[in-house]
C-alpha positions as CSV (number, residue, x, y, z in Angstrom):
1,M,55.2,-66.0,11.0
2,Y,58.8,-66.3,12.2
3,H,60.6,-69.6,11.7
4,Q,64.1,-71.1,11.8
5,R,65.6,-73.5,9.3
6,N,62.4,-73.3,7.2
7,A,60.6,-75.1,10.0
8,V,57.3,-76.7,9.1
9,L,54.7,-77.5,11.8
10,S,53.7,-81.1,12.2
11,Y,50.9,-82.1,9.9
12,H,48.9,-83.7,12.7
13,I,48.0,-80.3,14.1
14,L,46.6,-79.1,10.8
15,E,43.4,-80.3,9.2
16,S,43.6,-81.3,5.6
17,S,41.4,-78.4,4.5
18,I,43.9,-75.9,6.0
19,L,46.8,-77.7,4.3
20,R,44.9,-77.4,0.9
21,E,44.6,-73.6,1.6
22,F,48.3,-73.4,2.2
23,H,49.1,-75.0,-1.1
24,D,46.9,-72.5,-3.0
25,K,49.0,-69.8,-4.7
26,Y,46.6,-67.1,-3.6
27,R,44.5,-66.6,-0.5
28,S,42.0,-63.7,-0.1
29,V,40.6,-62.2,3.1
30,S,38.3,-59.3,3.9
31,I,39.1,-57.1,6.9
32,N,37.0,-54.1,7.9
33,G,35.5,-54.0,4.4
34,H,38.8,-54.1,2.6
35,Q,39.7,-57.1,0.4
36,Y,43.3,-58.4,0.4
37,T,44.8,-61.1,-1.7
38,F,48.1,-62.7,-0.7
39,I,50.6,-64.7,-2.6
40,Q,51.5,-67.9,-0.7
41,K,54.6,-70.0,-1.1
42,W,54.3,-72.9,1.3
43,N,56.7,-75.2,-0.5
44,D,59.4,-72.4,-0.7
45,N,59.0,-70.6,2.6
46,G,57.2,-73.1,4.9
47,V,55.3,-71.5,7.8
48,S,56.3,-67.9,6.9
49,G,54.9,-68.3,3.3
50,V,51.2,-68.7,4.1
51,L,48.4,-66.7,5.7
52,W,47.7,-68.1,9.1
53,D,44.3,-67.8,10.9
54,S,46.1,-66.0,13.8
55,A,47.0,-63.2,11.5
56,I,43.4,-62.9,10.3
57,V,42.1,-62.8,13.9
58,L,44.7,-60.2,15.0
59,A,44.0,-58.0,11.9
60,N,40.3,-58.1,12.6
61,Y,40.9,-57.3,16.3
62,I,43.0,-54.2,15.6
63,A,40.5,-53.1,12.9
64,S,37.8,-53.2,15.6
65,H,40.1,-51.3,18.1
66,A,41.6,-48.7,15.8
67,E,42.3,-46.4,18.8
68,L,45.1,-48.8,19.8
69,I,46.9,-48.1,16.5
70,V,46.1,-44.6,15.2
71,G,49.1,-42.3,15.4
72,R,51.4,-44.9,17.0
73,S,54.6,-46.6,16.0
74,V,54.0,-50.3,15.2
75,L,56.4,-53.2,15.0
76,E,55.2,-56.6,13.7
77,L,57.4,-59.6,14.7
78,G,57.4,-62.7,12.5
79,A,55.2,-60.8,10.0
80,G,54.9,-63.6,7.5
81,L,52.8,-62.2,4.7
82,G,52.2,-59.0,6.6
83,L,48.4,-58.8,7.0
84,P,48.4,-57.1,10.5
85,S,51.1,-54.6,9.4
86,I,49.0,-53.7,6.3
87,V,45.9,-53.2,8.4
88,A,47.8,-51.2,10.9
89,A,49.0,-48.9,8.2
90,E,45.4,-48.6,6.8
91,L,44.1,-47.7,10.3
92,G,46.5,-44.7,10.5
93,A,49.6,-45.9,12.4
94,R,52.3,-43.3,12.5
95,S,54.9,-45.9,11.3
96,V,54.9,-49.6,10.7
97,D,57.9,-51.9,10.7
98,A,57.1,-55.4,9.3
99,T,59.9,-57.9,10.2
100,D,60.7,-61.5,9.8
101,Q,63.7,-63.7,9.3
102,P,65.7,-63.1,6.1
103,L,64.3,-65.9,4.0
104,A,60.8,-64.5,4.4
105,I,61.5,-60.9,3.4
106,P,61.1,-61.0,-0.4
107,L,57.6,-62.5,-0.2
108,L,56.6,-60.2,2.7
109,A,57.7,-57.2,0.7
110,E,55.8,-58.4,-2.4
111,N,52.6,-58.9,-0.4
112,V,52.9,-55.5,1.3
113,K,53.4,-53.8,-2.1
114,R,50.4,-55.5,-3.7
115,N,48.0,-55.0,-0.8
116,S,48.7,-51.6,0.7
117,P,48.2,-48.2,-0.9
118,S,50.1,-47.0,2.2
119,N,53.0,-49.3,1.5
120,A,55.4,-46.4,1.7
121,L,54.5,-46.2,5.4
122,I,55.5,-49.8,5.9
123,K,59.2,-50.6,6.2
124,V,60.0,-54.3,5.6
125,F,63.3,-55.6,6.9
126,P,64.8,-58.7,8.5
127,L,65.0,-59.2,12.3
128,H,66.6,-62.4,13.4
129,W,65.6,-63.1,17.0
130,Q,68.9,-64.8,17.9
131,T,71.2,-62.1,16.6
132,D,69.3,-58.8,16.0
133,R,67.7,-56.3,18.3
134,P,65.2,-53.5,17.6
135,K,67.0,-50.2,17.6
136,H,64.3,-48.3,19.5
137,P,61.1,-49.0,21.5
138,Y,57.7,-49.1,19.8
139,Q,54.3,-48.1,21.1
140,V,52.6,-51.2,19.7
141,V,54.2,-54.6,18.9
142,L,52.1,-57.2,17.0
143,G,52.7,-60.9,16.7
144,A,50.6,-63.7,15.1
145,D,51.3,-67.3,15.8
146,L,54.8,-66.7,17.2
147,V,54.5,-69.1,20.1
148,Y,55.0,-72.7,18.8
149,D,58.7,-73.6,19.0
150,A,60.1,-73.7,22.5
151,E,63.7,-73.2,21.2
152,L,62.6,-69.7,20.1
153,F,60.9,-68.6,23.4
154,K,64.0,-67.2,25.0
155,P,65.1,-65.2,21.9
156,L,61.6,-63.9,21.4
157,A,61.4,-62.7,25.0
158,E,64.7,-60.9,24.5
159,V,63.5,-59.2,21.3
160,M,60.4,-58.1,23.2
161,K,62.5,-56.5,26.0
162,H,64.5,-54.5,23.4
163,S,61.4,-53.4,21.5
164,C,59.5,-51.8,24.4
165,D,59.4,-49.2,27.1
166,K,56.9,-49.1,30.1
167,S,54.1,-47.9,27.9
168,T,54.4,-50.4,25.0
169,L,51.4,-52.6,24.2
170,F,52.0,-56.1,22.8
171,L,49.2,-57.9,21.0
172,F,49.9,-61.5,20.3
173,S,47.5,-64.0,18.7
174,N,47.8,-67.7,18.7
175,R,46.1,-71.0,19.1
176,I,47.2,-72.8,22.3
177,R,48.2,-76.2,20.9
178,Y,50.4,-77.5,23.8
179,L,51.1,-76.8,27.4
180,K,54.4,-75.3,26.5
181,D,52.5,-72.5,24.7
182,E,50.9,-71.4,27.9
183,L,54.2,-71.7,29.7
184,F,55.7,-69.1,27.4
185,Y,53.2,-66.5,28.7
186,R,53.8,-67.6,32.3
187,T,57.5,-67.1,31.8
188,L,56.9,-63.6,30.5
189,M,55.0,-62.9,33.7
190,E,57.9,-64.2,35.8
191,Q,60.1,-61.7,34.0
192,G,57.9,-58.8,34.8
193,F,55.6,-58.6,31.8
194,I,51.9,-58.2,32.6
195,V,49.9,-60.7,30.5
196,D,46.1,-60.8,30.0
197,K,43.9,-62.9,27.8
198,E,42.2,-60.1,25.9
199,F,40.0,-61.9,23.4
200,Y,39.0,-65.3,22.2
201,D,37.8,-66.2,18.7
202,S,35.8,-69.4,19.1
203,G,35.4,-69.8,15.4
204,F,39.2,-70.0,14.8
205,D,40.1,-71.2,18.4
206,I,42.5,-68.3,18.6
207,H,43.4,-66.3,21.7
208,I,44.7,-62.7,21.7
209,F,47.0,-61.8,24.6
210,R,47.5,-58.2,25.8
211,I,51.0,-57.8,27.2
212,T,52.6,-54.8,28.8
213,A,56.0,-54.2,30.3
214,A,55.2,-51.9,33.2
215,N,56.9,-54.1,35.8
216,L,59.9,-55.2,33.6
217,E,63.1,-55.0,35.6
218,K,65.2,-53.5,32.7
219,F,63.6,-50.1,33.3
């Protein structure tokens, strides 16, 4: 989960039970028969320091569609605690780069180390959307709950453009909380991205968007 200035989402969009989970030091989740336990630091790291439902839904989705990941180079933007990156490595990705803003990196690295026997495959490093750009295109780009702060929409779109070629597949998961969240995806389409709603998890109220760059003007 990428954030700026240790941003914290408004409490009115979060149920009290979820907030209690965020204040727990550990949170465990089972994906594809594997049990993972994450260290959470809500008070220290804010939104990047907890395991979000969008990350769980995205991890479950790629676990059910391993053919999208196996043998491919994977980038996760705003990785937070790194669950989708860890699952991608377990599924047989060729390489996995888990990124977030600098404050989030120590906790991300710690959770990758404790949860992934394949942690040597996962590179953890900072990627600040306003100032940094990926050095090469990836075959798959993952993102969980990235679309919530309108000030970050333009920097996020720029990072997306620099992380892809015409064959890159983006898989983004998020809960549509406000109209502006839908507008982000419409803006991507105006820029030449192809955006489809790929999957909806009614239990979590989470959408997965499939995005490709076949029509992007930069090519």
